[in-house]
Steps between C-alpha positions, in 0.01 A plus 500: 500500500162611627442876460502705818152590615458877539471624857282780629557758770206351687690169523808680627292681763337172603841334543622789715183492710537124552855546629394781733219286643731201548755715680228617738400134555865407558535762772182384676610136482829596666317688775265206549790255537365270227806345330311269265273778380802728467679242286202473263474878472872535430472245219200683356686830528801361312267371227317835480829688468594273211163563338552874540837480323338303216221757464756782496697316230187450290395861551844621384533262204148523360443870565131450577313826440367694798129502575351701216305820554434437870497822703778505760405429859530736789564336837414572862784383723568455871820603674765256384375502143230232524227545240148519644299600192539543126288728284475511119290763323334353189399713197129573462333401172450773242137606511439379858262756651495422870840368608789746510767286671552135589753334729585137576763356729586259779446566873744280697354550851149404377643234263272611219515669164285811472327709236385862507313700236441873550254754362486879539235616747295820495779690673760393245664255740585138421277249676525120486178344369662155493741386769555135576783317673457665840457180703745213560522271197209667321660496152736201502630520141612772258214405267241562772622861525549550127144381424363789708682774307476336155170669404663840547863450398736399225660213691861414396548135404774450762324670792419172678867395488607841633256473792625151579852642515379769744361225724816288475710789630314476832513122558746499789330778695298448817229701674599731781295450821288803407433369150408156632250649747346726235459198271329302776255787555421517129446124476260513797321791333543746783655765277313420179374799306299495174712559191420793269334271243277326756158631606472625855217389727 
């Protein structure tokens, strides 16, 4: 008998996000009066629910360890409990002289990962000297955000997987009309502002 492959929490989160997205698609197909599309979605949903049960079984039987040494996320949420942003504070390297705090996370409305690194200014206040991921799709992968903080931080080995999980938790969400309009303005450049690590004209 082939040994059971260990499951991860990221796989369980991905299965749950898939089911949530398919349920949203099912409801839209019903509203649209598209029986053939609805039938395909219902089949996919049944398959996804089976996959979720299999992942849960593997997770229980193999006792896969949790993501090691990754700082817990804090989440911004909308009414109704929908997650709009995750934030994870990453430890600064011993001996680092400029950076005092670093944060990475996922911004659902902008559909981008982001990275911030802070220093202490002359008044003793924290000020971001590096801040990227403020425009739609700017940092498309966890690695693109992690690479920015890596020179300043002790990056946990499982941080990329944790950030992917943060993104998966938001898969079924949609922009509100206000968010969609703000995104359009940003894409057209009407609200663009230089980031703290960019020179100003």
